[in-house]
C-alpha positions as CSV (number, residue, x, y, z in Angstrom):
1,M,22.6,8.0,-9.8
2,S,19.0,9.3,-10.5
3,L,16.5,7.2,-12.3
4,Y,16.6,9.5,-15.4
5,D,20.1,9.6,-15.5
6,Y,20.3,6.0,-15.3
7,F,18.2,5.8,-18.7
8,G,19.6,8.9,-20.2
9,V,16.7,11.2,-20.0
10,A,15.9,14.7,-18.6
11,T,12.2,14.4,-17.8
12,P,9.3,12.0,-16.6
13,Q,7.7,12.7,-20.0
14,E,10.7,11.4,-21.9
15,L,11.0,8.2,-19.9
16,Y,7.2,7.8,-20.3
17,D,7.7,7.9,-23.9
18,L,10.5,5.2,-24.1
19,I,8.0,3.0,-22.1
20,T,5.1,3.6,-24.6
21,N,7.3,3.0,-27.5
22,D,8.6,-0.2,-26.1
23,D,12.0,1.0,-26.2
24,P,14.5,-2.0,-25.5
25,R,16.6,0.5,-23.0
26,V,13.7,0.3,-20.6
27,D,12.9,-3.4,-20.5
28,D,13.7,-3.7,-16.6
29,L,11.5,-0.9,-15.8
30,Q,8.8,-2.0,-18.2
31,N,8.7,-5.5,-16.8
32,F,8.6,-3.8,-13.1
33,L,5.7,-1.8,-14.4
34,T,3.8,-5.0,-15.6
35,Y,4.4,-6.9,-12.5
36,A,3.1,-4.2,-10.3
37,K,-0.2,-4.0,-11.8
38,Q,-0.8,-7.6,-10.8
39,E,-2.5,-8.6,-7.4
40,I,0.1,-10.1,-5.4
41,S,-1.2,-13.1,-3.5
42,Y,0.6,-14.2,-0.3
43,E,-0.2,-15.2,3.3
44,S,1.6,-13.7,6.2
45,P,1.2,-14.8,9.7
46,K,-0.8,-12.4,12.2
47,V,0.4,-11.8,15.5
48,F,-2.6,-11.1,17.9
49,N,-1.4,-12.9,21.2
50,Y,1.7,-14.3,22.9
51,E,1.1,-17.6,21.3
52,A,1.2,-16.3,17.8
53,L,4.4,-14.1,18.8
54,F,6.0,-17.6,20.4
55,K,5.2,-19.3,17.1
56,L,7.0,-16.6,14.9
57,V,10.1,-16.5,17.1
58,N,10.3,-20.5,16.9
59,S,9.6,-20.6,13.3
60,E,12.1,-17.7,12.2
61,Q,14.7,-19.1,14.8
62,L,15.0,-15.3,16.4
63,I,17.2,-16.5,19.2
64,P,19.7,-13.7,20.1
65,R,23.0,-14.5,22.0
66,E,23.5,-12.8,25.1
67,N,23.7,-9.1,24.8
68,E,21.7,-9.3,21.6
69,A,18.1,-8.5,20.9
70,Y,15.6,-8.7,17.9
71,I,13.1,-5.8,17.0
72,I,10.3,-7.3,15.0
73,G,7.9,-4.6,13.3
74,F,4.2,-5.2,12.4
75,S,1.7,-3.6,10.1
76,T,-1.7,-2.3,11.0
77,Q,-3.1,-6.0,10.4
78,R,-0.5,-7.4,12.9
79,S,1.5,-9.0,10.3
80,P,5.4,-9.0,10.7
81,T,6.9,-6.6,8.3
82,Y,10.5,-7.0,9.2
83,Y,12.8,-8.2,12.0
84,A,16.5,-6.9,12.9
85,K,19.0,-8.0,15.3
86,I,20.8,-5.6,17.5
87,S,23.4,-5.8,20.0
88,G,24.7,-3.9,23.1
89,D,28.1,-2.8,21.5
90,M,26.3,-0.9,18.6
91,S,26.4,2.8,18.7
92,E,23.0,4.7,18.8
93,K,23.1,5.5,15.2
94,E,23.9,2.0,14.4
95,V,21.1,0.7,16.0
96,L,18.6,3.3,14.6
97,N,19.9,2.8,11.1
98,I,19.3,-1.0,11.3
99,A,16.2,-1.3,13.6
100,F,14.1,1.6,13.1
101,K,11.4,1.8,10.3
102,A,8.6,4.1,9.8
103,D,6.1,2.0,8.1
104,I,5.0,-0.1,10.9
105,K,2.3,0.3,13.6
106,S,3.6,-1.9,16.3
107,Y,6.7,-3.9,17.4
108,A,8.0,-6.5,19.6
109,I,11.3,-7.2,21.3
110,V,13.0,-10.7,21.6
111,D,16.1,-10.4,23.9
112,H,18.5,-12.6,25.9
113,P,18.7,-12.0,29.8
114,N,21.0,-9.1,30.1
115,I,24.8,-9.4,30.2
116,F,27.0,-6.3,30.5
117,S,29.8,-5.7,28.1
118,Q,32.6,-3.2,27.7
119,D,33.4,-1.7,24.6
120,Q,36.9,-0.5,23.0
121,D,36.8,2.6,25.1
122,G,36.2,1.1,28.2
123,V,32.3,2.2,28.1
124,I,30.1,-0.3,30.1
125,R,27.1,-0.9,27.6
126,D,24.2,-3.5,27.7
127,I,21.6,-4.2,25.3
128,D,18.9,-2.8,27.6
129,C,20.5,0.6,26.5
130,N,19.8,0.1,23.0
131,I,16.4,-1.5,23.5
132,G,15.5,1.5,25.4
133,L,16.6,3.8,22.6
134,I,14.3,2.0,20.3
135,R,11.4,2.0,22.7
136,G,12.0,5.5,23.1
137,V,11.9,6.6,19.6
138,Y,8.9,4.2,18.9
139,G,7.0,5.5,21.8
140,N,7.4,9.1,20.7
141,T,6.0,8.1,17.3
142,A,3.1,6.3,18.7
143,R,4.1,2.9,18.0
144,D,3.2,0.3,20.7
145,C,5.5,-2.4,22.0
146,L,3.0,-5.6,21.9
147,D,5.2,-7.7,24.2
148,R,8.9,-8.4,25.1
149,I,10.0,-11.9,24.8
150,S,13.1,-13.2,26.9
151,I,15.0,-16.2,25.9
152,Y,16.4,-18.3,28.9
153,G,19.0,-20.8,28.9
154,E,22.2,-21.5,27.0
155,E,23.2,-22.9,23.5
156,G,24.6,-26.0,25.2
157,I,22.2,-26.6,27.8
158,L,18.8,-27.4,25.9
159,P,16.1,-26.8,25.9
160,L,15.7,-23.0,25.8
161,R,12.7,-21.4,27.0
162,M,10.8,-18.3,25.9
163,Y,9.0,-16.0,28.7
164,S,6.2,-13.4,27.5
165,H,6.6,-10.5,29.9
166,E,3.0,-9.5,28.8
167,A,1.3,-13.0,29.4
168,E,3.9,-14.0,32.0
169,T,4.2,-17.5,30.8
170,Y,6.9,-19.7,29.3
171,E,7.1,-22.1,26.3
172,P,10.1,-24.2,25.1
173,V,12.1,-23.2,21.9
174,D,12.8,-25.6,19.3
175,F,16.3,-24.2,18.9
176,M,18.1,-25.4,15.8
177,G,21.5,-23.7,16.4
178,Y,22.8,-20.2,15.6
179,D,23.7,-21.0,11.9
180,H,19.9,-20.7,11.5
181,T,19.4,-17.4,12.9
182,A,19.5,-14.2,10.4
183,D,20.5,-10.6,11.3
184,Y,17.8,-9.1,9.3
185,K,14.6,-9.9,7.1
186,E,11.8,-8.1,5.3
187,F,8.6,-10.1,5.2
188,I,6.6,-10.1,1.9
189,I,3.9,-7.6,2.6
190,G,2.4,-4.3,1.1
191,N,5.0,-2.3,-0.3
192,D,8.0,-4.7,0.4
193,S,6.8,-7.1,-2.4
194,I,9.0,-5.6,-5.1
195,Y,9.8,-6.9,-8.4
196,D,13.7,-7.8,-8.6
197,L,15.0,-4.6,-10.2
198,P,18.7,-3.6,-10.7
199,E,19.9,-2.1,-7.4
200,E,20.7,1.5,-9.2
201,L,16.8,1.6,-9.8
202,T,15.4,0.3,-6.4
203,A,17.7,3.1,-4.6
204,A,16.5,5.8,-6.8
205,S,14.4,8.2,-5.1
206,E,12.4,9.2,-8.0
207,L,11.2,5.7,-8.7
208,S,7.9,6.2,-6.6
209,D,7.4,9.6,-8.2
210,F,7.6,8.3,-11.7
211,V,5.4,5.5,-10.9
212,G,2.7,7.9,-9.8
213,Y,3.3,10.0,-13.0
214,Y,2.9,6.8,-15.2
215,V,-0.3,6.0,-13.6
216,T,-1.9,9.3,-14.2
217,K,-0.7,9.4,-18.0
218,E,-2.3,6.0,-18.2
219,L,-5.6,6.9,-16.5
220,E,-6.1,10.0,-18.5
221,G,-8.9,9.1,-21.2
222,L,-10.0,5.6,-19.7
223,N,-13.7,4.9,-19.4
224,V,-14.9,4.3,-15.9
225,Y,-17.3,1.9,-17.0
226,Y,-15.6,-0.1,-19.8
227,D,-12.0,0.2,-18.5
228,E,-12.6,-0.6,-14.9
229,Q,-10.4,-3.5,-14.6
230,K,-7.3,-1.4,-16.2
231,I,-8.2,1.4,-13.8
232,E,-8.1,-1.0,-10.9
233,S,-4.7,-2.4,-12.1
234,L,-3.2,1.2,-12.3
235,L,-4.3,2.0,-8.8
236,C,-2.7,-1.4,-7.5
237,M,0.6,-0.4,-9.1
238,K,0.5,2.9,-7.5
239,A,-0.4,1.5,-4.1
240,T,2.6,-0.7,-4.4
241,M,5.1,2.1,-4.4
242,N,3.3,4.1,-1.6
243,R,4.5,3.9,1.9
244,Q,1.9,6.4,3.2
245,E,-1.9,6.8,2.6
246,V,-2.5,8.9,-0.4
247,F,-6.1,10.1,-1.0
248,T,-6.7,10.8,-4.9
249,V,-9.6,12.2,-6.5
250,I,-10.4,11.0,-10.2
251,T,-12.9,13.0,-12.3
252,Y,-14.7,12.1,-15.5
253,D,-16.7,14.0,-18.1
254,D,-20.3,13.2,-19.5
255,Q,-19.0,10.3,-21.6
256,L,-17.6,8.6,-18.3
257,N,-14.0,9.3,-19.7
258,I,-11.6,10.4,-17.1
259,N,-10.3,13.8,-17.5
260,G,-8.6,14.7,-14.2
261,I,-6.4,12.7,-11.7
262,K,-5.2,14.6,-8.5
263,D,-3.3,13.3,-5.2
264,M,-5.1,15.5,-2.7
265,F,-4.2,14.4,0.7
266,M,-1.2,12.5,2.3
267,G,-1.3,11.0,5.6
268,A,0.7,8.6,7.8
269,Y,1.1,4.8,7.6
270,S,-2.6,3.9,8.7
271,N,-4.7,7.2,8.0
272,T,-5.0,10.4,6.3
273,V,-7.1,13.5,6.8
274,V,-9.5,14.3,4.2
275,D,-10.9,17.9,3.9
276,L,-14.2,17.5,1.9
277,A,-14.4,21.1,1.0
278,F,-11.2,20.8,-1.1
279,V,-12.4,17.5,-2.7
280,M,-15.7,19.2,-3.8
281,D,-13.6,22.2,-5.0
282,Q,-11.9,19.9,-7.3
283,V,-14.7,17.9,-8.3
284,N,-17.4,21.1,-8.9
285,K,-15.8,22.2,-12.5
286,G,-18.1,22.6,-15.3
287,Q,-16.5,19.8,-17.4
288,N,-16.8,17.1,-14.7
289,K,-20.0,14.9,-14.7
290,G,-19.0,12.9,-11.5
291,F,-15.9,11.5,-9.7
292,I,-14.1,8.6,-8.2
293,V,-12.2,8.7,-5.0
294,S,-9.4,6.1,-4.2
295,H,-6.7,5.7,-1.4
296,N,-4.3,3.2,-0.5
297,H,-3.5,0.8,2.6
298,P,0.2,0.4,2.8
299,S,-0.2,-2.3,5.1
300,G,-1.6,-4.5,2.4
301,G,-5.3,-4.8,3.7
302,L,-8.2,-4.1,1.7
303,R,-11.1,-3.8,4.2
304,A,-12.8,-0.5,4.6
305,S,-12.7,1.1,7.9
306,K,-15.4,2.9,9.6
307,A,-13.8,6.2,8.9
308,D,-13.6,5.2,5.0
309,I,-17.3,4.3,5.0
310,E,-18.2,7.8,6.8
311,T,-16.2,9.7,4.3
312,T,-17.8,8.0,1.3
313,R,-21.1,8.7,2.7
314,A,-20.3,12.3,3.3
315,L,-18.8,12.7,-0.2
316,G,-21.8,10.8,-1.9
317,R,-24.2,13.4,-0.1
318,L,-22.3,16.2,-1.3
319,G,-22.1,15.0,-4.8
320,E,-25.7,14.7,-5.1
321,L,-26.1,18.5,-3.9
322,F,-23.5,19.7,-6.5
323,E,-24.9,17.4,-9.1
324,K,-21.5,15.7,-9.5
325,R,-22.1,12.0,-8.6
326,L,-19.6,10.0,-6.6
327,Y,-19.3,6.8,-8.7
328,D,-17.1,4.7,-6.4
329,H,-14.5,4.5,-3.8
330,Y,-11.6,2.2,-4.3
331,I,-9.1,1.0,-1.7
332,A,-6.0,-0.2,-3.0
333,S,-2.7,-2.0,-2.0
334,S,-0.3,-4.6,-3.4
335,R,-3.0,-7.2,-2.7
336,G,-5.6,-5.6,-5.0
337,V,-8.3,-3.3,-5.2
338,T,-11.6,-3.1,-3.3
339,S,-14.6,-1.3,-4.9
340,L,-16.9,-0.1,-2.0
341,A,-19.7,-0.1,-4.5
342,Q,-19.3,-3.7,-5.2
343,E,-18.5,-4.7,-1.5
344,S,-21.8,-3.1,-0.5
345,T,-23.8,-5.4,-3.0
346,I,-22.4,-8.6,-1.2
347,G,-23.1,-7.5,2.3
348,R,-19.4,-6.5,3.3
349,A,-20.1,-2.8,3.4
350,P,-24.0,-2.3,3.9
351,R,-23.5,1.1,4.9
352,A,-22.0,1.9,1.5
353,R,-25.0,0.4,-0.2
354,F,-26.2,3.7,-1.6
355,L,-22.9,3.9,-3.5
356,A,-23.8,0.8,-5.5
357,M,-27.3,2.1,-6.5
358,A,-25.8,5.7,-7.4
359,K,-23.3,3.8,-9.6
360,E,-25.8,1.6,-11.3
361,R,-27.9,4.7,-12.1
362,E,-25.0,6.4,-13.7
363,V,-24.2,3.6,-15.6
364,D,-27.8,3.1,-16.7
365,K,-28.1,6.6,-17.9
366,Y,-24.7,6.5,-19.8
367,L,-25.5,3.2,-21.5
368,L,-29.3,4.5,-22.5
369,K,-27.6,7.8,-24.0
370,L,-25.2,5.7,-25.7
371,A,-27.9,3.4,-27.2
372,D,-29.9,6.4,-28.4
373,T,-26.8,8.1,-30.1
374,L,-25.9,4.7,-31.7
375,E,-29.6,4.2,-32.9
376,K,-29.6,7.8,-34.3
377,Q,-26.4,7.1,-36.2
378,S,-27.7,3.8,-37.6
379,A,-31.0,5.5,-38.8
380,K,-28.8,8.2,-40.5
381,L,-26.7,5.6,-42.3
382,Q,-29.9,3.8,-43.5
383,D,-31.4,7.1,-44.8
384,S,-28.1,8.0,-46.9
385,P,-28.5,5.4,-49.7
386,K,-32.0,6.4,-50.4
387,K,-31.4,10.0,-50.8
388,K,-28.5,9.3,-53.1
389,Q,-30.7,6.9,-55.1
390,G,-33.5,9.4,-55.3
391,R,-31.1,12.3,-56.6
392,S,-29.7,9.6,-59.3
393,I,-33.2,8.9,-60.8
């Protein structure tokens, strides 16, 4: 069932109208949207070496039986995103359906020393065949294997030992029994931290598209200075749903009110290619005073990369040439939003310090202009009664 069929509407606008009118039929979706605006605070272990991987295997009890293995996926920050158990008697299709995920940057394997098995058709299979399948698919999609951990020993003969093929070292396993092992788990990281929606909604392919539509509608007309927190919350919501990097351009008018939002480039899990000429073509419209750029980090990280800083500096220079000031560059994830202008003022992104200065000048000009307008309006109101009094005499 599609998202729109579920709510009995035909278009995103009709569904948006139900939400803005607080229709009780969309309470589930309304609650999810409120949740998705919030920054999610969570800690996830990072795996940078074999010791951390040993610790993860121990804590999660990733102890496969003979002719089984676990595949563990990691984000760009080396935080585990999921693990899945496979076995030697699974078909290639079953293995890929269970163990392959696009939104990882690297992976590790935990296996038992190989034991051959014979399936119902008499075909000899072993876990290495299916491990090789996963390694081949991930290798062809530029995902690196961090390590292969082999478990040595038998359940009734403890202790078990872990062996890192990368570090060539052993450690004992604190094995608690196979009733403590799970076949599959997704960790709370990045886009996996989703509000508990009804299954029909989480399975609806239109959910992510509608969230993007909702965010665009909500951003329109907001003031980039006064509504900064609301803008960041909406960008956080959008980032929660995106499993690929998306580069967005937001333009504003001479009152600092948003008048355009456009997703311009979509990339892979950890990067996207930005064509500066297309950005400036979008920005260089007569009614636009300046612009904001934003992109998401599906991994959950919020730190600007070297490429992020370089893109920001290039857009800042082009903006000055076109007299369309770059106001800020936001990096968003389910963890929250980073403002490069703000980061530069506290020394975390010193190469983007120009952005903070440009933003301050833009706000100062706006506030001076606003103060001048209010002063003129106040003077006009003060003169008005005197004129009326003069006429009455």
